[in-house]
C-alpha positions as a Markdown table, in Angstrom:
| # | Residue | x | y | z |
|---|---|---|---|---|
| 1 | Unk | 0.0 | 0.0 | 0.0 |
| 2 | Unk | 1.3 | 3.4 | -1.0 |
| 3 | Unk | 1.4 | 5.9 | 1.8 |
| 4 | Unk | -0.4 | 9.1 | 0.8 |
| 5 | Unk | -0.6 | 12.5 | 2.4 |
| 6 | Unk | -4.2 | 11.8 | 3.4 |
| 7 | Unk | -3.2 | 8.7 | 5.4 |
| 8 | Unk | 0.0 | 10.0 | 6.9 |
| 9 | Unk | 0.6 | 13.8 | 7.4 |
| 10 | Unk | 4.2 | 13.1 | 8.0 |
| 11 | Unk | 4.5 | 12.5 | 4.3 |
| 12 | Unk | 3.4 | 16.1 | 3.6 |
| 13 | Unk | 5.8 | 17.3 | 6.3 |
| 14 | Unk | 8.8 | 15.5 | 4.8 |
| 15 | Unk | 7.9 | 16.6 | 1.3 |
| 16 | Unk | 7.6 | 20.2 | 2.3 |
| 17 | Unk | 10.6 | 20.3 | 4.6 |
| 18 | Unk | 12.8 | 17.5 | 3.4 |
| 19 | Unk | 16.3 | 18.0 | 2.2 |
| 20 | Unk | 19.4 | 19.3 | 3.9 |
| 21 | Unk | 18.8 | 23.0 | 4.1 |
| 22 | Unk | 15.1 | 23.9 | 4.6 |
| 23 | Unk | 14.9 | 23.3 | 8.3 |
| 24 | Unk | 18.2 | 25.1 | 8.8 |
| 25 | Unk | 16.9 | 28.1 | 6.8 |
| 26 | Unk | 13.7 | 28.1 | 8.9 |
| 27 | Unk | 15.6 | 27.8 | 12.1 |
| 28 | Unk | 17.9 | 30.7 | 11.1 |
| 29 | Unk | 14.9 | 32.9 | 10.3 |
| 30 | Unk | 13.4 | 31.9 | 13.6 |
| 31 | Unk | 16.4 | 33.0 | 15.5 |
| 32 | Unk | 17.3 | 36.1 | 13.5 |
| 33 | Unk | 13.9 | 37.4 | 12.4 |
| 34 | Unk | 13.8 | 39.5 | 9.2 |
| 35 | Unk | 17.1 | 39.0 | 7.3 |
| 36 | Unk | 18.4 | 40.0 | 3.9 |
| 37 | Unk | 19.7 | 37.4 | 1.4 |
| 38 | Unk | 23.4 | 38.1 | 2.1 |
| 39 | Unk | 22.9 | 37.9 | 5.9 |
| 40 | Unk | 21.1 | 34.6 | 5.5 |
| 41 | Unk | 23.8 | 33.2 | 3.2 |
| 42 | Unk | 26.6 | 34.1 | 5.6 |
| 43 | Unk | 24.6 | 32.6 | 8.5 |
| 44 | Unk | 24.5 | 29.2 | 6.9 |
| 45 | Unk | 27.9 | 27.7 | 6.3 |
| 46 | Unk | 28.5 | 25.6 | 3.2 |
| 47 | Unk | 25.3 | 26.5 | 1.3 |
| 48 | Unk | 25.8 | 27.9 | -2.2 |
| 49 | Unk | 23.9 | 31.0 | -3.3 |
| 50 | Unk | 22.1 | 29.0 | -6.0 |
| 51 | Unk | 20.9 | 26.3 | -3.5 |
| 52 | Unk | 19.9 | 29.0 | -1.0 |
| 53 | Unk | 17.9 | 30.7 | -3.7 |
| 54 | Unk | 16.2 | 27.5 | -4.8 |
| 55 | Unk | 15.3 | 26.5 | -1.2 |
| 56 | Unk | 14.0 | 30.0 | -0.5 |
| 57 | Unk | 11.7 | 29.9 | -3.6 |
| 58 | Unk | 10.4 | 26.5 | -2.5 |
| 59 | Unk | 9.7 | 27.6 | 1.1 |
| 60 | Unk | 8.0 | 30.7 | -0.3 |
| 61 | Unk | 5.9 | 28.6 | -2.6 |
| 62 | Unk | 4.8 | 26.5 | 0.5 |
| 63 | Unk | 4.0 | 29.8 | 2.3 |
| 64 | Unk | 6.5 | 29.2 | 5.0 |
| 65 | Unk | 8.6 | 32.3 | 4.4 |
| 66 | Unk | 7.8 | 35.7 | 3.1 |
| 67 | Unk | 9.9 | 37.6 | 0.6 |
| 68 | Unk | 9.7 | 41.3 | 0.6 |
| 69 | Unk | 11.4 | 43.2 | -2.3 |
| 70 | Unk | 12.1 | 46.9 | -2.1 |
| 71 | Unk | 12.2 | 48.9 | -5.3 |
| 72 | Unk | 15.5 | 50.6 | -4.9 |
| 73 | Unk | 19.1 | 50.5 | -6.1 |
| 74 | Unk | 20.9 | 48.4 | -5.1 |
| 75 | Unk | 18.0 | 45.9 | -4.8 |
| 76 | Unk | 17.0 | 45.0 | -1.3 |
| 77 | Unk | 15.1 | 41.8 | -0.5 |
| 78 | Unk | 14.2 | 40.6 | 3.0 |
| 79 | Unk | 13.0 | 37.2 | 4.2 |
| 80 | Unk | 10.9 | 36.3 | 7.3 |
| 81 | Unk | 8.8 | 33.5 | 8.5 |
| 82 | Unk | 5.0 | 33.5 | 7.8 |
| 83 | Unk | 2.3 | 32.8 | 10.4 |
| 84 | Unk | 2.1 | 29.3 | 8.9 |
| 85 | Unk | 5.7 | 28.8 | 9.9 |
| 86 | Unk | 5.1 | 30.0 | 13.4 |
| 87 | Unk | 3.6 | 26.6 | 14.2 |
| 88 | Unk | 7.0 | 25.1 | 13.3 |
| 89 | Unk | 8.7 | 27.2 | 15.9 |
| 90 | Unk | 6.9 | 25.4 | 18.7 |
| 91 | Unk | 8.1 | 22.1 | 17.1 |
| 92 | Unk | 11.7 | 23.4 | 17.0 |
| 93 | Unk | 11.4 | 24.3 | 20.7 |
| 94 | Unk | 10.1 | 20.8 | 21.5 |
| 95 | Unk | 12.9 | 19.2 | 19.6 |
| 96 | Unk | 15.5 | 21.4 | 21.3 |
| 97 | Unk | 14.1 | 20.5 | 24.7 |
| 98 | Unk | 14.1 | 16.8 | 23.8 |
| 99 | Unk | 17.8 | 17.0 | 22.7 |
| 100 | Unk | 18.8 | 18.7 | 25.9 |
| 101 | Unk | 17.2 | 16.0 | 28.0 |
| 102 | Unk | 18.8 | 13.2 | 26.0 |
């Protein structure tokens, strides 16, 4: 039997947040608040700018992060968590507490 999103919500979760970088990006935004692309890139060691861009687009498409672009020169873009992602913050806190107890 194939496990579908209707049967197991964990499938949706892993599809949305799977991969090496998405949880790291979300956690960085959780800890730093609103950040610009360069600040985010320098906060995450070993991530290429292309991979960061792709992951940000995916997270934005899933409505987990918000991208605000200012019409100015040089261009300015800021990223922040959405209210949908706020629910993940409590999950992060629970995981952090669990790790500290282990």
